[in-house]
N, C-alpha and C positions, 0 to 999 in steps of 0.2 A: 234768680228764679224765673221761670217762664210760666205763662198762664194759657190754658187751653179752654176751648168751648165745651159746654155740657152736651152739644150736639155732635161733637167729635170731628168737626171740620177744621182744616188747616186755615191759616198758619197759626202757630203759638205766638204769643206776644210777650214783650217785657212789661213790667209794671206800668211804666209811664204810657206805653201804647195802649194797655188795657184800660188805664185811667181815662185817657182822652176818647177812646173808642166807645166807651160806656158798655156796649155789648159786642160779642164777637161778630165777625162778618157774616157768619151763617145764621145769625139770629139767636144763637145760644148765649148763656151767661158764662163769664169767665170763672175758671176755678184754677187753683194751684196745680201745676203739672205733677208735682209731688209734694207730700206733706212732710214738713220737718218734724223731728222728734224733740220736744221741748224738755229742756233740763229744768225740772221744777226747782232744784236747789239754787239755780241761778236767779230766781225771781224773789226779790226782797220786798215783802209787804210793807216794810217800814220806809222804803224808798218813796220819793215823790211819784205821784201817779204817772207823770210823763216819763220818767226814767224806767218805771216798771213796764209801761207799754212799749217803749222803744226796744228794750231788751227782748220782749216777747216777739215783736214784729220784725226784727232785724233779718231773719232768714227770708222773709217775703220780699225784702228790699234788695237782697244780695244781687250785685252786678248791674243795678239800675242807676241812672243818673240821680235818682232821689235818694240813694243809699246814704251819701254823706249829709243829706238834709234831714234824715229821719229824726234825729234828736231835736232839732230845732222845730220841726213840724209838730212833734209831740208836745214840746214845751209850750208852743203857741196854742195848741188846740186842747190840751188836757190839763189846764191849770184850775181844775175844780175837784171836788171831793166825791167819793162814791163809798159811803160808809155802810158796813154791814151791822145792822141793828136787830134787837130783839124786841118786837112790839109788845109782847106780853111776857113779863118776867116769870110767870107761872108756866109758860110753855117754851122753854129754852131750845127745844128741838126744832122750832119753827122760827126762821129768821128772814129779815127783808134786806135785800141789797138796794139801797136808795140810789137811783140813777137820775134823780130830778133836780140836782143842785146846779145845773148849768144856767146859762143866761135866759133861756125860754122855758125852764122848768120841765124838760123832757130828756129821755135818754138819747134822743136823736141829736142833741147838741154835740155829743162826743164825735159821732161820725161825720156830721155836717161840717164841723169846724176843722176836723182832720182833713177832709176832702178839699175844702176851700184853701187851706194852708198849702196843700199839695198842688192845687191848681196855680197858686201864686208863683210856684217855682217852675212851672212848665208851660205857662200860657204865653208863648212867644208869638209874635205876629198879630197882637191885638187881643181883646178880651174874649173869653169863651162865653157862650150862651148857655147857661145851666137850666135845663127843664126838669121839672119835677111834678109828679102827680101826688097828691097827699089826701089822706083820710083824716088829717087832724094835726099831728105833731111835726111831721117831717118838714112840711112847708114852712112853718114858723121858724124852725131851726135853720133851714137853708136860707131863708130871708135874712135872718139875723146874722148868719155867718158870712153872707155875701155883701151885706151893707158895708159901704166905705171901702171896698176892695176895687182896685183898678183892673184886676185880672179876670173878673167875671161880671156878667149880668144874669139875673135870675128870672125865670118865667115859672110861675107856680099855679097849677090847676087844682081846684078843690071843689067838692060837691056843694052846691048852694043849699043852705039850710040844714046841712048834715054835719056841721062841726059846731062846737060850743061857741057862745058869743066871745069868750076869751080867746079861744083858738082863732076865730075869725079876725079878731083884732091883731093877733100875732102874725097872721098871714097877709095883712093888707096895710101894714103901718111903716114899711121900710123906704118909701119914697120912690123916685123915678127909676132908680137902678133896679128895682124889683117890680115886675109886672104880675100882679095878682088877678087871676081870672076865675070867676065864680061860674061853674058849669052847672046847668040845669039837668043834673043827672047824679049818678052815684060814682064812688071811687073807681070802679071798674071802667066806667065810661071815660073818666079822666085819664086813666092808665092807657087805654086804647088810643085816645087822641095823641098822647105823648109818643107812643110807640109808632103811630102812623107818621108823625113828623120826622122821627128818627129814620124811618124807612125810606123817606123821600131823599135820596142821596144828594141831589143838587141843592135842596133847601138846607140840609144838615151841613153840607160843606161850606155854602156861602155864608151862613150865620154861625158857623162853628158850634153847632149844637152838641151838647153833651148832657149826661144825666147826673142828678144828685139823688135819685132813689137808690135803694139798696141793691139794685141790679149792678150798680157801679162797684167795682171791686174795692176801691179805696174808701167807699162809704161803709162797706160791709166787713172787710177784714179787721179793722180796728176794734170792732165789738167783741172779738175774742177775749180781749183783756178783761171784760166784765167777769167772766167765769173764773179765769185764773186768779183774779184779784179777790174775788169772793172766797174761793177755796183757800187761798193763802191766809186770809184773815180768820177763817173758821178753825184752823188747826185741829181738825177732827177727821173722822172716817169719811169716805166718799159719800157726798150727800145726794139726795134727789133734788133737782132743780126744776122749779115751775116757771114757765115763761109765758106771759100774756102774748098771744100770737094772732097776727092778722095777715100780713104779707110774708111772714115766716123768715125774714132776714135775720132777726135777732136769734131765733132758735137755730137757724142754719149755722150761724157763727159759733154757737155753743157746741153743736155737734162736731164742727170742724175742730174746735179746740179739743174735744174729747178724742177725736181721731189722732190728734198730735200728742196725746199723752195726759190730758186732763182726767184725773180719776173721778168719775161721776157714776153713781149707781144707776140712775135713770133720769131721763128728762120727761117733763110733762108739758105738752103743748096745751095751754089753757086758753080755750077759744070761747067766743060768744055763740049766738045763734047761727053764725056763719060757720058751719060745721063740716066743710068738705073734707078736711084732714081726719077728724074723728071718724067720719063715715068710711073713709078709705081704709083706716086701720082695722075697721070692723069687717069690711067686705072685700077689700083689695080692688075696689072699683073707684075711679077718680073722675066723677063727672062734675066739673065746675058749674055753678049756677049763679044767677044774679044775687048780689049782696042785699042783705036786709039791714035796716037801720036799727041800732041798739043803743043802750046807755054807753057802751064802750066803742065810740065811733071810730077811734083810730085802728080798731080791729075789724071794721066792717068791710071785709074783702071776700068776694066770692070765688076768685081765681088767683090764689097766692103765687106770685112770680117765683119766689125763692124755693118753693118746695122741690123744684127740679134739682137744685143744688143738694138738698137733703138726700134725694134718691141717689145722686151721684156719689156722695160720701159713703153710702152703703152699697155701691155697686148694683143698685136696683134689686137688692136681695130683700125681699119683703119680710122673711122670717127674722133676719138680723135687725131690720128696722123696728119691728114690733117688740123685739126683746129689749131694745134701748129706749124706745119712745112710746109714751102713753099719751093719748089725746082725749080731752073731755070738752063737752059743751056746757057752759054755764048760763042759765037764763038771766034775764034782767031782774026778775023777782028775787032769785037767789043772790044775785050780785048786791042788790040793795039790802037784803037781809044780812048779808055778810058784813057790809059796811056798818050797819046799825049794831050788829052784835059785837064786832071788834071794838067799835068806839065805846060802847057801854061797858065792856068788860075791862078794857085796859087804856082807854083814852087815845088810842092811835087812830089817826085819820087816814083812811085808805082812799085812794082815787078809784073810780070804777074799774080801770084796767088792773091795777094792783089787787083789787078785791077778787077779780076773776082768778088771778094767779094764786092768791091766798086760799081761796075756796078749794081750787083743784088740789093744792098741796095738803091742806088740812084734811080733806077727805081721804087722800092717799095715806097720810100718816096714821090716821085713826084706825086703819086696818092692817098696817105693816110695822108700826113702831120705828120707821126709818126717821133719820134726821133730814131736814130739808131747808132750802132757800128759795124764796120766791122773789122775782124781780119787780120792784116798784118803779114803773117806768115813766110816770108823769106826776107832777105836783098836783095835790087836790084843788088848789086854787084855780086851776085851769077849767074847772067844770062846775057850772051852776048846779048841776044835779047833786053834787056833794052836800052843798048847803041845804038843798031841798030835802034830802034824805036824812041827814043827821043833824042839821041845824047850825053847822059850822064848817069852814074850810081851813081852819087854822090860820096862822099869821101869813101875811102876803110877803114874799121875798122882795127885797128892794129891787133886784134885777128885773122882775117882771111887773112890779108896781109902776115903773116908769112908762110902760107901754100905754097907760091910760091917757097920757098927755099927747099921744101922737095921733095924726089925722089918718083916717081910712082912705085908701086909694085902691079901687078895684074896677074891673070891667066885667059885666055879666054876659054870658054866652050860652047858646043852645049847644046840644051835642052835635056839632057839625064841624068836620075837619076843615072845610074850606074857610069857615070863619076863623078858626085858629091860625091857619096859614096866613090869612089876611092880617091878623094881629101881629104875627111874627114879622112879616114883611114891612109893616108900617111902624112898629114900636121898637124893634131891636136891630 
């Protein structure tokens, strides 16, 4: 399979080239040149998660040097569970796909580990320098996935004071192989700095810069399996799927899955106060604006990079997009009230991001009687706000408890590209 730019510029790339390039030469994001038609009967929900994902992803690896490595990549990256659960037995029409059982307690573990396992197999000529901007969970997952590998070094930029204390620990505890940079700005500032570094061709070439954000095709494509796996576990009519959405990579992968044959009635983009996409679906106008800080910090994105992929999936046909996608904005007050209500009613602990997904889905179901699934994207223990709101975070998984013994290592920086360049030149 070949991959082409969302901006339409040549040339097309094979998977390994797209993976190393991070973005297309014309500045667009890579998309599959054609979409495979998925044979749902070939996907066995009883199979190990790695086997399930490898079967689904095989068409995208066809003809690439990574094709014979797909199963081993999947086995190395996807050795964790993703159960579909019913938080409230009295409400069986509303289910949660728990994606937080990986080593850093976030759905980003799946894509980050898959990406790093892929880099292991193509990083000839020395280690790659993997740069990532993060609003919370991505950087921790990338740091964890990169630690101990000879094929990569990681550079993580995150907004100072805008991630939870636990997330900050996960971003800064991986040692000398991972350079953690606290930027005195917001996520969009971090993302612009990373994009500027990528655009400086001599710097990118000399230091072998590549991306671990969802702009990278190999970070993004594997997330399709979330949706197929949830559907195969549900054994029912096509559901409505509610996706907590910030940079819109996860939702874009779901819509790509649907375009390949996943039977979904509707998707809901469950957003916080950063509501550029809900406003777009109401007005057909798309004016990005500075992000604002919320309880759901991993979704604090004012200019979501992956929305261009969603537009491409629908061939920029606004009417078709509105038919399949609903988008809502959930306030912090409503998020907190949802966490309290769900815990009091059924004892299920939602993290704030999952609470946004739950609320958007519950409101939809209340007026339609549809059945639905929401994505629980992060473990509640990652957020002090959970304990502050409902008085507990639930048991701490052993995989994340070990982080408390690690030493923080980070560098603070203003929003200044020259400072970032100096760090790259001196540290990697």
